[in-house]
C-alpha positions in Angstrom: -22.5 -16.2 -23.1 -19.9 -13.3 -23.4 -16.3 -13.5 -22.3 -16.9 -11.1 -19.4 -19.6 -13.4 -17.9 -17.8 -16.7 -18.4 -17.8 -19.2 -15.6 -16.0 -22.4 -14.7 -13.3 -23.7 -17.1 -14.2 -21.2 -19.8 -13.3 -18.3 -17.4 -10.0 -20.1 -16.6 -9.2 -20.4 -20.3 -10.0 -16.7 -21.0 -7.9 -15.7 -17.9 -5.0 -17.7 -19.2 -5.2 -16.1 -22.6 -5.3 -12.6 -21.1 -2.2 -13.5 -19.0 -0.3 -14.7 -22.1 -1.2 -11.4 -23.8 0.2 -9.6 -20.9 3.5 -11.6 -20.9 3.8 -11.0 -24.6 3.1 -7.3 -24.4 5.6 -6.8 -21.6 8.3 -8.9 -23.3 7.9 -7.0 -26.6 7.6 -3.5 -25.1 9.7 -3.5 -21.9 13.5 -3.9 -22.2 14.0 -4.4 -18.5 11.5 -7.3 -18.5 13.3 -9.0 -21.4 16.7 -8.6 -19.6 15.2 -10.1 -16.5 13.8 -13.1 -18.4 17.1 -13.7 -20.2 18.9 -13.6 -16.9 16.5 -16.2 -15.5 17.5 -18.7 -18.2 20.9 -19.5 -16.7 20.2 -18.4 -13.1 17.2 -20.8 -12.5 19.2 -23.9 -13.3 22.2 -22.5 -11.4 20.0 -21.9 -8.3 18.6 -25.5 -8.6 22.1 -26.8 -8.8 23.6 -24.7 -6.0 20.9 -25.3 -3.4 21.6 -28.1 -1.0 18.0 -28.6 0.1 14.6 -28.1 -1.3 14.2 -25.0 0.8 17.5 -23.5 -0.5 16.5 -24.3 -4.0 13.1 -22.7 -3.5 14.6 -19.6 -2.0 17.2 -19.2 -4.7 14.7 -19.7 -7.6 11.8 -18.0 -5.8 13.8 -14.9 -5.1 14.6 -14.7 -8.9 11.0 -15.2 -10.0 9.8 -12.3 -7.8 11.8 -9.8 -9.9 9.9 -10.3 -13.2 6.6 -10.5 -11.3 7.3 -7.0 -9.8 8.4 -5.8 -13.2 5.1 -6.9 -14.7 3.3 -4.8 -12.0 5.7 -1.9 -12.6 5.0 -2.0 -16.3 1.2 -2.1 -15.7 1.4 1.0 -13.5 3.6 2.8 -16.0 1.2 2.0 -18.9 -1.8 3.2 -16.8 -0.1 6.4 -15.8 1.0 7.1 -19.4 -2.5 6.4 -20.6 -3.8 9.2 -18.4 -1.4 11.7 -19.9 2.2 12.3 -20.8 2.4 15.8 -19.2 4.5 16.0 -16.1 2.4 15.4 -13.0 3.8 15.0 -9.4 1.4 12.1 -8.6 2.1 10.3 -11.8 5.9 10.7 -11.3 5.5 9.4 -7.7 3.5 6.4 -8.8 6.2 5.5 -11.4 9.0 6.1 -9.0 7.4 3.9 -6.3 6.8 1.1 -8.8 10.4 1.4 -9.9 11.5 1.2 -6.2 9.5 -2.0 -5.9 11.5 -3.5 -8.8 14.7 -2.4 -7.2 13.7 -3.8 -3.8 12.9 -7.2 -5.5 16.4 -7.2 -7.1 18.0 -6.4 -3.7 16.0 -9.2 -2.1 17.2 -11.7 -4.7 20.8 -10.6 -4.2 20.6 -10.8 -0.4 19.0 -14.3 -0.6 21.7 -15.6 -2.9 24.4 -14.0 -0.8 23.0 -15.4 2.5 22.8 -18.9 1.0 26.0 -19.0 -1.1 28.6 -17.0 0.9 28.7 -19.4 3.8 29.3 -22.2 1.3 32.4 -20.4 0.1 34.0 -20.1 3.6 
């Protein structure tokens, strides 16, 4: 049985391996992804500590985790566009810009969630 036709637990194991390869490639090749991962190291424990309830903790941590998820998708789109060709193309540029906007939006979302939860606690 080949990897492409695997079923059951074997398929899950292969899928996990492919996911780990993707994390490794993004971490090694994408500076923004590395920066986001390094920011998660102190911010996740901080979010768990600052949240007063399970819902607050989930929102604080979840909003952070969305950022590298969107960055992974952005990196995949950029790699695919670059594979097609490095010459300037309006549609390629648009795809990259939209993916970048998604990353920016996820960062804004995280900042807004943190602000909405933490600012009232300060006053």
